[in-house]
Steps between C-alpha positions, in 0.01 A plus 500: 500500500594772755551751219160423357343550842690828553400620159131412557499677836670808355249507212212480745639786706548716187161431343295521818513883522427523131182290542394702795536820294246371237229591749452860614538559871177500694552848637459666158130423536468696828553859384147617410330775696187280471399157603317289245212308664260243346312193606528181299175284513556204740445238235819624315834339591840664464684296240807711427698791641822628355735797461685557174634761265301567190840562330715242682825563306512861610324454841239749394140539601448283810156326513331312785217266381245293687233273335199341662283243323158349529400270214555679175510846669817683618574814691838647415664781697822662377700776660739652244775744602521773237828684446536860614547603137148372416351715778697808391409479127142376500158601628282227645322481171834449320620239754182301451515531120855369482442223754185370343624539140679163483207309633245684285705441184425126500283442191288239676419741783163675462462800719142542629539805722765737640443771751710725720401579859652578842525271798579657838687786329691280257472492124333179378416330173259210448466280196282205409600279213508147365733292288331394182657157470420134560590504871448873539432665832308806611631739754467823690821669594533815711828683535593759764796745523656576834860603452722304453248223420239395254261251665329271246212288618318262261212254508550244217252226399425258220138621528385763253472850651629396846501868601124454560561200725404554862844382634675742265273791607547419868877484464530843338272657760748406775803679346638810669821703512523649847771743612760326721487594859 
């Protein structure tokens, strides 16, 4: 019995650091020269918040995600840390193209609009789309580049063309990327 207890304690001590490493450290999300600011409508409640690697086996591409919900509507905010090699080899247009390619390749996704713009001196891309499926959703997603991050903010709804919804419009009007003081 004592051997089993010792083995169990040893196993816990060994695996505990491994489990902690599955989540990127919080400080990797504090290196931008800009602060992302937005206001979530008061009727939305925070339902999840997590940090993880998009490629967990290699501990590559840290992502911090928060999701707020109200009925069938969600607001999703992601902060993705892009590798230095991406910034060195790509223009903002190239970074957006590569980052959005996987999502836009879904055959049930129907792109309604896509436009490039600038927000507070940062390159930005906005898309509106819907999933043409039984439980499909419509969404607007805006992405912003501020080295080393891509900020991705989305309003998702089961309602058709939610990008015209007043709550969606109000949310996107509050977004800013202000230089850190």
